N, C-alpha and C positions, 0 to 999 in steps of 0.2 A: 323206204322208197324203192320201188322196182322199176327200173328204166331199161328200155331197149335202145341200143345204139346201132345205127346203120348209116350207110353212105349211098348217095345216088350219083350216077355218072351217065353221060351220053357216050354211045359207042363211037361217035365222031371224034372223040378225043382219045389220044393215046394214053395208056396207063402211066407212062413215064412222066406225064405232066403232073399227076396228082398222087401217085402211090406213096411217095416218101412223106408227103404231108399227112395223109391219112394214117400212116404208121405212127407218126408222132402224136397225132390226136388220140389214137387208141392207147398209147402209153398212159395218157392222162386218165382216160375212162377206166382203165384197168385198176386204177387206184381208188375208184369210187365204189363203195360197197353197194351191192344190189343191182349192178348193171350187167346186162347180157349184150354182148357185142357180136354183130354179124360181121365176120372178118373181111369178106370180099365185097367190093363195090357192087351195087345192084343196078341193073339196067331195066328191070321190070319189077312189078309188085312182088315182093318175096313171100314165100310161104312162112307164116308165123305160127309156131306150134303152141304158144301160150297166149292166153287172152287176159292175163291178170296184171299187165304192166300199168303203172301209174302214168307214165309219159314216155315219149320217144324223142331222143336226140337224133336229128336228121342232118347229116353233114352233106351239104350241096357241093360236090367236088367240081362240077362243070356246068356250063350253060346247057340249055335244052332239056332241063329236068323239072321244070315247074309243074307240068301236067302230071308227071310221074309222082312228084311230091304230093300233089293233090289226091291222087288215087291211093297212095299209101296211107295218107292221113284219113281218108274216108274209110278205108278198110279197118284201120286200128281204132279210130274214133276215140282217141285219147289226146290230151294236151301235147303240143309239139314245140320243141325248141329247135329252130333252124340254125345251122352254123354255116356261115359263108366265109370265103376268103377273097383276096384281091384279084386273083388271076382266073383266066379261062371262063370269064362271064359267070362266075359263081354267084357274085352278089346280085347281078341282074336277075338270074333265075330265082334266087332266094326271095327277092322283093316281090316278084310275080307270084311265087308259091305262097308267100305270106297272105297276099290278098285272096288267092283262091281258097286257102284253108279258112280264112276268116269268114268267107261266104258260106262255108259248110257249117258255121256255128261252132267251130272247134277253137279252143284257146291256143294261141300261138305267140311265140317270142322269136326274135331274130338277133343273133349275135355274130359280129364280124371279128374273126381271129385269123392271123396269118402264121402263127407258130404255136407250139405247145405251151409256152409260157403265157402268152396272151390269152389263150383258151382257158388255162387254169385260173388266171387272174379274173376273167370275166364270168366264168361258169361257177366258181367256188361259192360266191355269195348267192347266186341264183339257186344252186343246189341246196344251200343252207336254208334259204327261204322256203323252198318247196318242201324239204324234209320237215321243217317246223310246222308248216300248214297241215301236212298230212298227219303229223304226230298230234296236233291239237285235237283233231277229231277222235283220237283214240285215248284221250286222257281218261283216267279213272280218279275222280276227285272224292276225297273224304270231307264231308261238311260236319262241323261241330256246332250244334245249337241246343237250345233247351229241350225241344220236343223229340229230337232224334229221328226226324223225318225230313226229306228234302224241302227246303224253303221255297216260296214262290220265286225268289231270285234264282235258286238252283234249277228249278223247273224251266224257267225261261232260258237260262243258259244252256241247258240240255237241248231244248227245242231248236234253238238257232245254230248251235255249234255241232250237235251230234255227239257230244261227250256223254259220259256216264257219271252221275253224282250219287253217292250213297251217304247217308247221314247216321251219326250216332249222337247220343245225348251227353250233356255235361256229366250226368250221373255215371255213365259208362266210362268216360275219361277219368273221372275221379276214382272210380273203383280200380281201374288199371294203375293209376298213379300210386295208390297205396301198396301195390305189389312190389314196388321197387325196393330192393334189399339195401342194407347199409353199405355193402360192398359196391353195389351198382351206383349208389349215390356218391360214394367216395371217388369212384372212377370218373363220374360226370363232373364232380368238383374240380378234379385235376385237369380234365380235358378243357373245361371252360376257362380255367385259370391260365391256360396257355395263350388265350387270345383276349381275355377280358379281365381287367383288374377287379377282383371281388373283395379286396381288403376293405374293412370298415362296414361291410354289410352284415345284417343280422343273419347268423347261420341257420336259424330255424326257418326264416322266410326264404332264404336262398334255397334250402332243400325243398320247400313247397313249390317254388317255381321250377326247380329241376325235375321234380316229380311230374309236372305237366309235360315237360319236354320228353321225359322217359316214356310217358304214356302214349303221347302222340306218335313218337318215332317208332315205338314197338308195334303199335297198331298198323301204321303205314307199311312197315316192313313185313309184318305177318300177313296182311291182306292184299299186298301188292298194289296199293294206291301209289300214284306218282304226283299228287298235288293235294293241298289241304286248304280249306277255307273255314275260318272260325268266326262266329258271331261273338265278338270278344267282350263287349261292354256288359251284357247280362252275366257273362261268365265271371267277370271281376266281382260283381255284386254277390254272386253265390259262393265264390271260393275265397274271396278276400285278398287275392294277389292277382297280378296281371299275367296273361300269357305272352307278354311282349318278348321275354327272353326266349321262350320256346319258339315263337315265330322267327326270331332272329337266327336261332341255332338251326332250325329246320331249313331255312333258306341257305344258310351256310353249308349245310350238308348236301345241297343240290336237290332239295325237295321244295318246289315252289309253294309258299304258304302265304295266304292273304289274310290280313286282319279285317275286322268289320264286315265280314262276309262279302267282300268286294270281288266279284268274278271278273270285272273289267281289268282290275289290277292283276288278278291271278294269271290271265292270259299274257300280260306284259312280263310278269315275272318268269313265266315259262319261256317266252321268247328270249329274254335276256340270257338265260342259261345256255341256250343253244347258239345264239348269235355271238356271245362274248366269252362263253365258258365261265362266266361269273354270275352270281345272283344279282337281281335288281333290288332297288330300294324304293318302297312305297313312301310317298311324302305328301303332306298337305301344302297347297299354296297358302302362305301365311303373311301376305302383304308385301310391303316394299321397305327398303332402307332409305335413309335420307339421301344417299347417292343415286337413288333411282334403280337399284338392283332388285330383282325378285328374291323373296325369301321362301324357302321350303323347310318343313320340319316334320319329324315323326320319331317314334320311340322304338322302332323294331329293326334297326339296321343290322344286316349280317356283318359280324366282326371282320370277315375277310375283305370287306370293302373299305375298311378304315384302319386307323391307327390310334393309339392312346385311348382304347376303349375301356369303359368302366360302367358300373351299374349305379343307377340313381332311382329315385322314386318316380313313378309314372306321373305325367304332367296333369291330366284332367282329374285323376282320382287320388293322387298322393299315395297309391298303393305300391308295394314292391313288385317287381323291379323292371325298370326300363333300361334300354341300352343307349349309351351315348358314345359316339366316336367322332374323330375328325376324318373326313373322307380323304382317301389317299390319292385319287386321280385328279387331274386338272380339267380334262374335257369330258363332257357327258352328252348323251342323247336322252331326252325324257319325253314322255307322252302318255296318251290315254286312248283306249278304245271308245268309240262312240256308243251312246246308250242303246242303240238298236243293233249293235254288233255288225255294222256294215262299213266301218271306216276306222282309220288310225290317224291321230293328229300328233305330229312330232315337232320337237323343238331341239335346238342345239344350244349349248351353253358352256361357259368356262367358270370354274370355281373361283370365287373371290376369297372367301374364308368359310370355315365350317367348324362344327363342334357344339358344345353347350355354351353358346355365345351370350344368351340372355335368359333370365328365369321365366319369362312370360310365354314361352313357346314349348312345343314338344322337344324332347331331350337331345336329339341330333338335329342340328340346324345347318342349312346350307344357303349361303348367299351366292347367287349365280348371275353372271353377266350374260345376257342373251343378245348382245350386240344391238342391231337396229330395232329389235322388238321391245317396245317399252311396256311398263307395267299395265297401263290402261288397255293397251291393245291385247295383251295376254288375257286379262280379266274378261274383256269383251268377247273373246273368241273361245274361252275355255269351255270344254264339253263336260265338265264335272269336277269333282274335288280331287281325289287321289291321282297323282301322276307318278309313274314309275321311272326311276333314273337307271340308266345303263352306262357302263363305261364305254367310252368312244373306241371304235375300231375303224380302220380305213374303209372297210367294206360294209359297214353296218347299214347304211342307207340303201345300198344296192340289195342287200338281203331283205330289207323291209319292202322294197319295190317288188321283189319276186314273190314274197309272201302275199302281198296285197293282190298281185296279179292272179295268183293261184286261187285265192279265196273270193275273188271278184269284189274286194273291198276298195273303198276310196282311200288313198293315201295323201295326206296334206303335210308338207314340211314348211313350217310357217316362218322360219328365219334362216 
């Protein structure tokens, strides 16, 4: 994200009214990577030497500046975040400026902050959301499928998001997997054993699953991909083991990896990493409990999201190996991208219990309390199967609002 920071003031107001406030605001902006700050307040449209900014933070220091803000916005023609404060008719001018900028067809937000702390509290999730939206369009995704060419799902994903997807075949993955040396496999066994109990598993099959992880990780690092999507069920048929452990470990490494070639979930996994600093967890809605709670389940949880993790056979196929954990956090946000990539549907929930609770479901299971949202309402409004769970943070919803604003996506928070 490249951002310009400038302030606007009227000559009718003495600098002593606002100079100290702007100095404190600049301290915050100096901590934000990629920002260029115009140090002195502007009384007219400034000369801008660069034209590659993604957005401008425009601090409205005094009243009488709405027309100036409009002229600056028109010249830059990039999204605007207006920042107002309580004094010197700042908010009045900012409100007027927002309407003028909207009429220009330029994206604009307005934030009210009276001190550096409030500014940081309000702008941090906005910046997080904008950074994530910009980064999404620059993703380089590795798709793993039988043919080794981008699937129709990948092509649609590229068309609507501007990302780049390159594909390789199962055969190429398996060829790379066989190149893992005994020393490399031993290192992987030790590393995995730090987070996942592998006692009691067949060592031959464990090595086969670890070879998949070795292959995918080495290809990603070698080629500079930053996300992976794998069409996993045909892979299981061809290789005789599941890539579930590889998917779990890649997500744990900070490489968003979606199973079942699910690009909607891939976006949410990527968002989770930036918004929370933690991987997300893809899960299937799997019905309801007798108490009326929603049940979710899947076999690919990143071990860093859980505790008491161990390996078991994959649910649908009975092949080695799936990952089961008890989820460690209490509160979650979960949701899904709409099928035309124009919206996000979010829910909030509190963990009731989790782990390998019953045999008839995928291996990590979560029973979650969604408060006033009952099971039938969830099913009625769900926009697809997989939902991605993210650990709760106090600013995560504000970050989602900023991301949706930047992408012109609809955001629904349903409970």
